[in-house]
C-alpha positions in Angstrom: 94.9 192.8 218.4 96.1 192.3 214.9 99.6 191.5 214.7 99.6 192.3 210.9 98.9 195.8 210.2 99.2 198.2 207.2 102.1 198.9 205.3 104.0 202.5 205.5 105.4 201.7 201.8 104.2 199.8 198.8 103.3 196.6 199.6 105.4 194.8 197.0 108.6 196.9 198.8 107.4 196.3 202.0 107.2 192.7 202.0 110.3 192.0 199.6 112.4 194.0 201.7 111.5 191.6 205.0 111.8 188.7 203.1 115.3 189.8 201.7 116.5 190.2 205.4 115.1 186.8 206.4 116.8 184.9 204.1 119.9 186.7 204.8 119.0 185.5 208.6 118.1 182.0 207.5 121.9 181.5 205.4 123.6 182.6 208.3 121.8 180.4 210.7 122.1 177.2 208.0 126.2 178.2 207.3 127.1 178.1 210.7 125.2 174.9 211.6 126.8 173.6 208.4 123.5 172.8 206.6 123.9 175.4 203.9 127.6 175.7 202.3 127.9 178.9 200.7 131.6 180.0 199.6 132.9 182.4 202.1 136.1 183.8 203.4 138.2 182.1 205.4 139.0 184.7 208.3 138.3 183.9 211.8 138.1 186.9 213.2 135.6 188.1 210.7 133.1 185.0 212.0 133.8 186.2 215.7 132.8 189.6 214.4 129.8 188.4 213.0 128.6 186.0 216.0 128.9 189.2 218.1 126.7 191.2 215.8 124.2 188.4 215.9 124.1 188.3 219.8 123.7 191.9 220.2 120.8 191.9 217.2 119.2 189.5 218.9 119.4 191.3 222.4 118.2 194.6 220.8 115.2 192.9 218.7 113.9 190.8 221.9 114.5 193.8 224.2 112.8 196.4 221.8 109.7 194.0 221.2 109.9 193.2 225.1 109.5 197.0 225.5 106.8 197.6 222.9 104.4 194.9 224.5 101.1 194.4 222.9 101.9 197.2 220.2 104.4 194.8 218.2 103.1 194.7 214.7 104.3 194.2 211.3 103.3 197.4 209.7 101.0 199.9 211.2 98.2 199.4 214.1 94.9 200.0 212.8 93.5 200.3 216.5 94.7 202.6 219.2 98.0 202.4 221.0 100.2 204.0 223.4 103.0 205.9 222.6 105.9 204.0 224.1 109.3 205.5 224.8 110.5 203.8 227.9 113.3 201.0 227.8 115.6 201.1 224.7 113.1 203.5 223.1 114.9 205.8 225.4 118.2 205.2 223.4 116.8 204.8 220.0 113.8 205.3 218.3 114.2 202.1 216.2 115.9 199.7 218.5 114.2 196.8 216.6 115.2 197.9 213.4 118.9 198.3 214.3 118.9 194.5 215.8 117.5 193.5 212.5 120.0 195.6 210.7 123.1 194.1 212.8 121.7 190.5 211.9 121.6 191.4 208.4 124.9 192.6 208.3 126.0 190.0 210.5 125.1 187.6 207.3 126.7 190.0 204.7 130.2 190.0 206.9 129.9 186.3 207.8 129.5 185.2 203.9 131.3 188.2 202.1 128.9 186.8 199.4 127.6 189.2 196.3 124.2 187.5 196.5 123.9 187.7 200.3 125.3 191.3 200.2 122.7 192.5 197.7 119.7 190.7 199.7 121.0 192.6 202.8 121.4 196.1 201.3 118.4 195.7 199.7 116.6 194.8 202.9 118.5 197.5 204.9 117.6 200.2 202.5 113.7 199.0 202.2 114.0 199.2 206.1 115.0 202.7 206.2 111.8 203.7 204.0 109.7 201.6 206.3 111.1 203.7 209.5 110.5 206.7 207.5 106.6 206.1 207.0 106.3 204.7 210.6 107.7 208.1 211.5 105.1 210.0 209.6 102.3 207.8 211.2 103.6 208.6 214.9 103.9 212.2 213.8 99.9 212.1 212.9 98.8 210.0 215.6 100.8 211.4 218.6 101.7 215.1 217.2 103.6 217.2 219.8 104.5 214.4 221.9 106.2 212.7 219.2 107.9 215.7 218.0 109.3 216.2 221.3 110.7 212.4 221.8 111.8 212.9 217.8 114.0 216.2 219.3 115.4 214.1 222.1 116.0 210.5 220.7 117.9 209.8 217.4 116.3 207.6 214.7 118.8 204.5 215.2 121.5 205.8 217.7 
């Protein structure tokens, strides 16, 4: 099983969007443990909202990875995989990406910093285009089964 698959969009956009998101995640972790000192707001309730988003994002990401099992990839699989629609995938077609988005937004909200905001927004936009590419792939691979699923389950929620 190859863990890295084919990109759904231009590789430069695919990887730069992912890296931008990862940088926001690293920034919030390093800020929380006080290794990185990015100027940020002083509102305690905003920090608590960010912490809640981190927890929810981690739960969604971890659970969706467990639900996908060996079908989890960075990109599209080249080998045959089964169509997964159990667990969180009954509620959202992209619960892992919802989790990623929450992690990214938690950093944007926590820092309220223009650089973090630009990285975060760029990452979320790129992830949306990655999702659209994955949907085209799933439509081709699973046909009618995917159409029925898509009519019942929302892209994000």
